C-alpha positions as CSV (number, residue, x, y, z in Angstrom):
1,M,25.1,30.4,111.8
2,F,22.2,29.5,114.6
3,A,24.5,26.1,115.2
4,L,27.5,28.3,116.6
5,S,25.2,30.0,119.1
6,W,26.2,27.4,121.8
7,P,29.9,27.9,121.2
8,A,29.8,31.4,121.0
9,A,28.0,31.1,124.7
10,M,30.9,28.9,125.9
11,W,33.5,31.2,124.3
12,A,31.4,34.6,126.3
13,V,31.1,32.6,129.9
14,F,35.3,31.6,129.2
15,V,36.5,35.1,128.6
16,F,34.1,36.6,131.0
17,D,34.9,34.1,134.0
18,A,39.2,34.9,133.0
19,L,38.3,38.3,133.2
20,L,37.0,38.1,136.8
21,P,39.0,39.0,139.5
22,N,40.8,36.6,141.7
23,S,38.5,37.7,144.6
24,I,35.6,36.7,143.1
25,A,34.5,32.6,142.9
26,R,35.9,31.0,139.9
27,L,32.5,30.1,137.3
28,D,34.0,26.4,137.6
29,N,32.2,26.1,140.8
30,L,28.9,26.4,139.4
31,G,29.1,23.2,138.0
32,I,27.8,19.8,138.4
33,W,28.5,18.9,142.1
34,P,27.3,15.2,142.5
35,R,24.6,14.3,144.7
36,S,24.2,17.7,146.4
37,I,21.3,20.1,146.3
38,V,24.2,23.2,146.0
39,G,24.8,21.2,142.7
40,L,21.5,20.9,140.7
41,P,21.9,24.4,139.1
42,G,25.0,22.7,137.6
43,I,23.2,20.7,135.2
44,A,22.1,23.6,133.2
45,A,25.4,25.5,133.6
46,A,27.7,22.9,133.1
47,P,27.9,22.9,129.1
48,F,29.3,26.2,129.2
49,L,31.8,25.8,131.6
50,H,35.3,24.7,130.6
51,A,38.3,24.2,132.8
52,D,41.0,25.9,130.6
53,I,41.5,26.7,126.9
54,W,42.5,23.4,125.9
55,H,39.0,22.1,126.9
56,L,37.1,24.9,125.5
57,L,38.7,24.0,122.4
58,A,38.3,20.4,122.4
59,N,34.7,21.0,123.0
60,T,34.3,24.1,120.6
61,I,36.0,21.8,117.6
62,S,33.7,18.7,118.2
63,F,30.6,20.6,119.0
64,C,30.8,22.5,115.8
65,V,31.7,19.2,113.3
66,L,28.8,17.2,115.3
67,G,26.6,20.2,115.2
68,A,27.3,20.8,111.3
69,V,25.8,17.2,110.2
70,L,22.7,18.1,113.4
71,V,21.6,21.1,111.9
72,T,21.1,20.0,108.7
73,S,17.8,18.4,110.0
74,G,16.8,21.9,111.4
75,R,17.0,24.3,114.1
76,R,14.2,22.4,116.1
77,L,15.5,18.8,116.0
78,F,18.9,20.8,116.8
79,T,17.7,22.6,119.9
80,E,15.8,19.1,120.9
81,V,19.0,17.2,121.2
82,L,20.9,19.9,122.9
83,V,18.5,20.4,125.4
84,T,17.8,17.1,125.9
85,T,21.6,15.2,126.0
86,A,22.4,18.6,128.3
87,I,19.3,17.4,131.3
88,I,20.3,13.8,130.3
89,S,24.1,13.7,130.5
90,G,23.8,16.5,133.4
91,T,21.5,14.6,135.7
92,G,23.7,11.7,134.9
93,A,26.9,13.3,136.3
94,W,25.0,14.6,139.4
95,L,23.5,11.3,140.2
96,F,26.7,9.1,139.3
97,G,29.6,11.8,139.0
98,Q,33.1,11.2,140.9
99,G,32.2,13.8,144.4
100,G,34.5,16.4,145.5
101,R,34.5,18.6,142.7
102,P,32.5,20.6,139.6
103,H,31.8,18.5,136.7
104,E,32.1,21.0,134.0
105,G,32.0,21.2,130.0
106,A,30.3,20.6,126.7
107,S,31.2,16.9,126.3
108,G,28.1,15.7,127.6
109,V,25.8,17.4,125.0
110,I,28.7,16.2,122.5
111,Y,28.4,12.7,123.3
112,G,24.6,12.9,123.2
113,M,25.0,14.6,119.4
114,L,27.6,11.5,118.5
115,G,24.8,8.6,120.1
116,F,21.6,10.7,118.4
117,L,23.5,10.5,115.1
118,L,24.8,6.9,115.2
119,A,21.4,6.1,116.4
120,R,19.3,7.7,114.4
121,G,20.8,5.5,111.1
122,W,19.8,2.6,113.3
123,F,16.1,4.0,113.8
124,S,15.3,5.7,110.8
125,R,16.0,3.4,108.1
126,K,16.8,6.0,106.0
127,P,19.7,5.0,103.6
128,V,21.1,8.6,103.8
129,W,21.0,8.6,107.7
130,A,22.7,4.8,107.6
131,I,25.5,6.5,105.4
132,I,25.7,9.7,107.8
133,S,26.1,7.2,110.6
134,L,28.8,5.2,109.7
135,V,30.6,8.6,108.1
136,V,30.1,10.0,111.5
137,G,31.0,6.7,113.4
138,F,34.3,6.1,111.6
139,F,35.5,9.7,112.2
140,Q,34.5,9.8,115.5
141,L,35.5,6.3,116.4
142,G,38.4,7.6,119.0
143,S,35.3,9.2,120.9
144,V,33.4,6.0,120.8
145,F,36.2,4.6,122.7
146,G,36.5,7.2,125.1
147,L,33.0,6.2,126.8
148,L,35.1,2.9,128.3
149,R,38.2,5.0,129.6
150,I,37.8,6.0,133.0
151,D,40.2,9.0,134.0
152,P,39.4,10.7,137.2
153,N,40.3,14.0,135.8
154,I,37.2,13.2,132.9
155,S,34.0,13.4,133.8
156,W,33.0,9.8,132.1
157,S,29.2,10.2,133.8
158,S,28.6,13.1,131.5
159,H,29.8,11.2,128.6
160,F,28.2,8.1,129.1
161,W,24.7,9.4,129.8
162,G,24.9,12.1,127.3
163,F,25.0,9.2,124.8
164,V,22.6,7.1,126.3
165,G,20.4,10.3,126.2
166,G,21.3,10.8,122.2
167,I,20.4,7.0,121.6
168,A,17.1,7.5,123.5
169,L,16.4,10.7,122.0
170,A,16.9,8.8,118.5
171,W,14.8,5.8,119.6
172,W,12.1,8.4,120.8
173,R,11.8,10.2,117.5
174,Y,12.5,7.2,114.9
175,G,12.7,3.9,116.7
176,R,8.9,3.3,118.4
177,D,7.1,3.1,115.3
178,P,6.8,-0.7,114.6
179,A,6.2,-0.3,111.0
180,R,9.6,1.3,110.8
181,A,11.2,-2.6,112.2
182,L,9.4,-4.1,109.5
183,P,11.4,-4.5,105.9
184,P,9.4,-2.3,103.6
185,S,7.9,-5.7,101.9
186,S,6.1,-6.7,104.7
187,R,4.7,-3.0,105.6
188,S,0.7,-3.4,105.0
């Protein structure tokens, strides 16, 4: 149930935005405006903002699938991955994103979860996480290739930096211990 709180917030913001009168600015304008001081608060707001129902549905499905895998490790790690990758992907979009329009959506966080889950299998050196990483990688292969596709209507910078943020967090949590890098027979 805890893992559904983020998608529930995304839907609540979307419905609230849809109910606003046209005279009030759309909440989309609260997204990340690259390299603009005004766009900095968007780093926190962007993961909850979506351009349309299809954008929201795609992010909800991906979030729920990857979130279901991730939350099995506990609420603390789940929250740590979400917050860390939201900050890294948002900062990356602010620094490197295409200007002239706000960047919005939970895709940076979703790519962050994907990067974390894939890298955790490598860095943790635990067979169960290696298998989970392979399964996630197999089913999310299209998303991985999506990192290479640059479309002017998609915030590739938030995708890329979210993915990098997820890998970096997995390394930080599981890859820094030099003893883990050695085969079990070489450990003292």
